[in-house]
C-alpha atoms as one frame of an Amber mdcrd trajectory, in Angstrom:
protein
 141.583 113.497 119.718 138.296 113.365 116.755 138.949 110.111 115.954 139.492
 108.455 118.559 136.069 110.041 120.051 134.478 108.620 116.796 136.272 105.058
 117.292 134.940 105.477 120.642 131.344 105.472 118.998 132.138 102.794 116.485
 132.877 100.406 119.570 130.428 101.345 121.651 127.262 100.752 118.628 129.264
  97.583 117.813 129.618  96.325 121.321 125.585  97.225 121.977 124.785  95.365
 118.623 126.423  92.056 119.490 125.024  92.402 123.699 121.940  92.655 121.301
 122.113  89.757 119.840 123.242  87.225 122.179 120.614  88.434 124.301 117.933
  85.179 125.161 114.558  85.824 124.184 112.045  85.050 126.951 109.336  83.270
 128.082 105.852  83.570 127.057 104.951  84.128 130.821 107.677  87.086 131.067
 105.983  89.436 128.700 103.560  90.759 131.159 106.682  92.307 132.478 107.689
  94.072 130.074 104.362  95.671 128.411 104.813  98.728 125.947 108.444  97.514
 125.560 109.520  95.682 121.541 110.597  91.768 123.010 112.017  89.121 121.785
 110.061  86.070 123.473 110.492  81.570 122.507 107.182  79.743 122.663 105.627
  76.491 121.718 102.084  77.213 120.012 100.300  75.189 122.089  96.660  76.287
 120.916  95.474  78.149 117.960  92.246  79.550 117.166  90.457  82.156 114.218
  88.361  84.950 115.235  85.924  85.942 112.893  84.729  88.532 114.488  88.006
  90.717 115.342  89.387  88.823 111.980  92.479  87.524 113.648  94.104  84.460
 114.072  95.789  83.685 117.328  98.891  81.099 118.488  98.370  80.580 121.843
 101.303  79.486 124.777  98.979  77.737 127.079  95.542  75.034 126.729  93.652
  77.656 128.313  93.933  81.747 126.982  92.019  83.047 130.256  95.356  82.251
 132.154  97.491  84.875 133.029 100.588  83.277 132.074  99.393  82.758 128.453
 100.724  85.002 126.252  99.014  85.590 122.299 100.468  86.529 119.425  98.239
  88.049 116.887  98.691  88.174 113.385  95.848  90.304 111.380  94.266  88.446
 108.061  97.510  89.841 105.569  99.770  89.047 107.737  98.570  85.217 108.314
  97.922  84.974 104.209 101.486  86.044 103.916 102.610  83.504 106.500 100.773
  80.691 104.334 102.145  81.974 100.993 105.606  82.016 103.151 105.278  78.462
 104.714 103.059  76.966 101.882  99.761  75.907 103.609  96.415  76.530 103.881
  95.910  76.468 107.782  98.339  78.303 109.017  96.918  77.469 112.650  97.429
  73.971 112.114 100.595  74.398 110.806 102.186  76.356 113.712 100.421  74.085
 116.256 102.827  72.325 118.248 105.981  73.935 116.862 108.447  76.473 118.682
 108.582  80.269 117.576 110.493  82.802 118.150 108.089  86.334 117.960 109.674
  89.746 118.187 106.937  92.928 118.434 105.835  95.154 121.148 103.647  93.211
 124.181 100.655  95.148 125.036  97.448  93.935 127.047  93.789  94.087 126.024
  90.768  92.441 128.169  93.398  91.430 130.981  95.682  89.450 128.468  99.333
  89.680 126.823  99.804  90.098 123.484 102.636  90.560 120.742 101.402  91.637
 117.313 102.988  90.287 114.843 103.279  93.449 111.575 105.314  92.080 109.704
 105.998  88.002 108.907 110.043  88.629 109.527 108.920  88.943 112.837 107.634
  85.492 113.512 110.163  82.388 112.958 110.144  79.315 113.553 112.881  77.741
 115.854 114.962  74.189 114.466 115.108  72.230 117.848 118.502  70.364 118.037
 117.460  66.956 118.639
């Protein structure tokens, strides 16, 4: 009986892994419906900017960052430096502009805007589009 129960746990764990991996990433506008949850979002970076005051780099899904459907991806200076090394670029904001990315993190709201803070370079990846 114990063997059957342990096999059931293994099957359940494997099934949840398969279901999670097959889950499609959210669109940027859908992120605001998942505040407080860890999600994966796929988006094209339409605008990017560096905030010297906040010491953050912002990657936005829309040109107008005030648009309620915009998702901002925030990168701290250390994450920005790690990405600069990883992608061999001096200008991370320009490098990601017009590229499709997949970002994983917890959705937050700040000042009525929706964001995902990147806390690990492995949680932001480029998506290769097939022709």
